[in-house]
C-alpha positions in Angstrom: 62.8 76.8 265.7 62.7 72.9 265.3 59.6 71.2 264.5 58.5 71.0 268.0 55.1 69.5 267.3 56.5 66.6 265.5 59.2 66.1 268.4 56.3 66.2 270.8 54.2 63.7 269.0 57.1 61.2 268.4 59.2 61.6 271.7 56.8 62.9 274.3 58.6 66.2 274.8 60.1 69.0 272.7 62.3 72.1 273.3 62.1 75.6 272.2 65.2 77.9 272.5 65.2 81.5 273.6 61.5 81.4 274.0 61.7 84.4 276.5 64.5 87.0 276.2 67.5 87.4 278.8 65.9 90.7 280.0 62.3 88.8 280.5 64.1 86.1 282.0 65.7 88.6 284.6 62.4 90.1 285.3 60.8 86.9 285.9 63.6 85.7 287.9 63.2 88.8 290.3 59.6 88.0 290.6 60.3 84.5 291.8 62.9 85.7 294.1 60.1 87.9 295.7 57.9 84.9 296.1 60.5 82.8 297.5 61.4 85.5 300.3 57.8 85.6 301.1 57.5 81.8 301.7 60.5 82.1 303.8 58.9 84.9 306.0 55.9 82.6 306.3 58.2 80.0 307.8 55.6 77.2 307.1 53.3 76.1 304.5 50.6 78.7 303.7 47.5 78.7 301.7 45.2 81.4 300.3 42.7 79.7 298.0 44.8 78.1 295.2 47.9 80.2 295.9 50.1 77.8 298.0 53.3 78.1 299.6 55.2 74.7 300.2 57.7 75.7 303.0 60.0 73.1 304.5 63.0 73.2 306.9 66.2 73.2 304.8 69.4 71.3 305.8 70.4 74.1 308.1 67.0 74.4 309.6 66.0 77.6 308.0 62.9 77.6 305.9 63.1 76.5 302.4 60.4 77.0 299.6 60.7 74.2 297.0 57.3 74.9 295.3 54.6 77.5 295.2 51.4 76.9 293.3 49.4 79.6 291.6 51.5 82.5 292.3 49.9 84.2 289.2 46.8 85.2 291.5 49.3 87.4 293.6 52.3 88.7 291.3 51.2 90.4 288.1 54.3 89.6 286.2 54.1 86.0 286.7 50.4 86.1 285.5 51.5 88.1 282.5 54.1 85.3 281.6 51.5 82.5 281.9 49.2 84.6 279.5 51.9 85.7 277.1 50.4 85.5 273.4 53.3 83.5 272.5 51.9 80.6 274.3 48.8 80.6 272.4 50.8 80.6 269.2 52.9 77.7 270.4 50.0 75.5 271.9 47.5 75.8 268.9 48.8 72.9 266.9 48.9 70.9 269.8 45.7 71.8 271.8 43.8 74.3 269.9 42.7 77.9 270.6 40.5 77.4 273.7 42.8 76.7 276.6 42.5 76.4 280.5 45.3 76.0 282.9 45.5 73.6 285.8 49.2 74.0 286.7 51.0 77.3 287.6 53.9 76.6 289.7 57.3 77.8 290.7 60.2 75.4 291.6 63.6 76.1 293.4 66.2 73.7 294.2 68.7 74.7 296.7 72.6 74.1 295.7 74.2 71.1 297.1 70.9 69.9 298.7 68.0 67.4 298.2 65.3 67.8 296.0 65.4 64.8 294.1 62.1 63.7 292.4 61.7 59.7 291.3 60.4 58.3 288.1 56.9 59.4 287.6 54.2 60.4 285.3 52.2 63.7 285.8 49.0 62.1 284.5 48.6 60.1 287.9 48.2 63.5 289.5 45.4 64.8 287.3 42.5 64.0 289.8 39.6 63.5 289.8 40.2 61.4 286.7 36.7 62.1 285.4 37.5 65.9 285.3 40.2 65.4 282.5 39.3 63.7 279.3 41.6 62.6 276.4 44.5 63.5 278.5 47.1 62.1 276.6 46.3 64.6 273.5 44.6 67.6 275.5 47.3 68.5 277.9 50.5 70.0 277.5 53.1 70.6 280.5 55.6 73.3 280.1 58.7 74.5 281.8 60.7 77.7 281.6 64.4 77.7 282.5 65.4 80.7 284.8 68.8 79.3 285.6 70.6 76.8 283.5 68.9 73.6 283.8 71.2 70.5 283.3 72.4 67.3 285.3 74.5 69.5 287.4 71.5 71.7 288.6 69.5 68.8 289.3 67.6 68.9 286.0 64.8 66.8 284.6 65.5 63.3 283.0 63.1 61.9 280.4 62.4 58.4 278.8 61.7 59.3 275.1 58.6 57.6 273.6 57.4 56.5 277.1 54.3 58.7 276.7 52.9 56.0 274.2 52.7 53.3 276.9 49.9 54.9 278.8 49.6 54.8 282.6 52.3 53.0 284.1 53.1 51.6 287.6 54.9 54.7 289.0 53.4 56.6 292.1 54.1 60.4 292.2 52.8 60.6 295.6 55.8 58.4 296.6 58.5 60.2 294.4 59.2 63.5 295.9 62.3 63.5 297.9 63.5 60.1 296.5 66.4 59.6 293.9 65.6 58.2 290.7 66.4 54.6 290.5 66.8 52.4 287.5 64.9 49.6 289.3 61.7 51.6 288.9 62.1 51.9 285.3 62.9 48.3 285.0 59.6 47.5 287.1 57.5 49.5 284.6 58.9 47.7 281.5 61.3 50.4 280.5 65.2 50.5 279.9 67.1 52.8 282.1 69.6 53.2 279.1 66.8 55.2 277.2 67.1 58.3 279.5 68.1 61.5 278.5 68.8 64.7 280.3 66.9 67.7 279.7 69.5 70.7 279.1 68.0 74.1 278.8 69.7 77.6 279.0 67.7 80.5 280.8 65.0 81.5 278.4 64.5 77.8 277.0 61.5 76.1 277.5 60.5 72.3 277.4 57.1 70.9 276.6 56.2 67.3 277.7 53.3 65.0 277.9 51.4 63.9 281.1 52.4 60.3 280.3 56.1 61.0 279.7 58.0 59.3 282.4 60.6 61.7 283.9 62.5 62.5 287.1 65.1 64.9 288.3 68.3 64.6 290.6 70.1 66.5 293.2 71.3 70.3 292.5 75.1 69.8 293.1 75.7 73.3 291.3 76.6 76.3 293.2 73.3 78.2 292.5 69.7 78.1 293.2 67.9 76.5 290.2 64.6 78.1 289.4 61.9 76.6 287.1 58.6 78.1 286.1 56.1 75.5 285.2 52.9 76.1 283.5 50.4 73.3 282.5 47.8 74.0 279.8 44.7 71.8 278.5 42.3 71.9 275.6 39.3 73.6 277.4 36.7 71.2 276.1 38.5 68.3 277.6 38.8 69.7 281.1 36.1 70.6 283.8 38.6 72.5 286.0 41.3 75.2 285.9 41.4 78.7 284.9 40.3 79.9 281.5 43.8 81.3 279.8 43.2 81.6 276.0 39.6 82.1 274.3 40.1 81.8 270.7 43.8 82.3 271.2 43.3 85.5 273.2 44.3 85.9 276.7 41.7 85.7 279.4 42.1 87.7 282.7 41.6 86.0 286.0 38.1 86.6 287.3 36.9 87.8 291.0 36.4 84.2 292.2 39.2 81.5 291.7 38.2 78.4 289.6 38.4 75.0 291.2 41.7 73.3 290.3 43.2 71.0 292.7 42.3 72.5 296.1 39.3 70.6 297.1 38.2 72.9 299.8 38.5 76.0 297.9 34.7 76.9 298.5 34.6 75.8 302.2 38.1 77.3 303.0 39.2 80.0 300.7 40.7 82.2 303.6 44.4 82.7 304.3 45.8 80.2 306.5 48.9 78.1 307.7 48.8 74.4 306.6 
């Protein structure tokens, strides 16, 4: 394993190869396929508490599921994956042993279809801002490749070192579905020439800072591109999220869901279409 801690701090991201085995990746991929089929069956966006299926019409009019939030409330294997003790060991040098989680997401990109995401920083989506303290040093976003993740499959692109610039004029709300444009980097005082492609094989993981400027393009490959994202945060610096590790030990989900991003969780927790 390379010195991922030094890479993360210097460049705003790091890569760890073979974090999950081929057999583990196959099982996780099968669980993702199950969740995708559920979203297609719903036919439109559906919420049950924090569990949320984003469903949109695909190019042929059939339902497509680009993202599902918090599938771990629903699928035991996906919950076990986010609680794997290997995460605690990996994250301890970065954010300590007491950790919450505020991102638990599955992402799919259809082959030869849209799915671009323009340049942005995840930090802009951490709301309300007062609930997330010391964001630059307390939060780590992670992504597990289930399929080959590269420019051909619409993989992510990073601007190394951009995490040191703090908040930049890049709006994530206006980024989904828009292609990454060099002009956006120019406007933020960044050089398009600095961008690098994230290249992962199944089982590899990437870690990145909430202030790292990143984007992703269109999947021009012949396969669906699956990616499992989990965002972890030092517990003392975050008022939201599910406890994940206490003193380095996994914490099971409680009977009641924690407030994360869904502001109406207490008023409308029941299953409903959106």
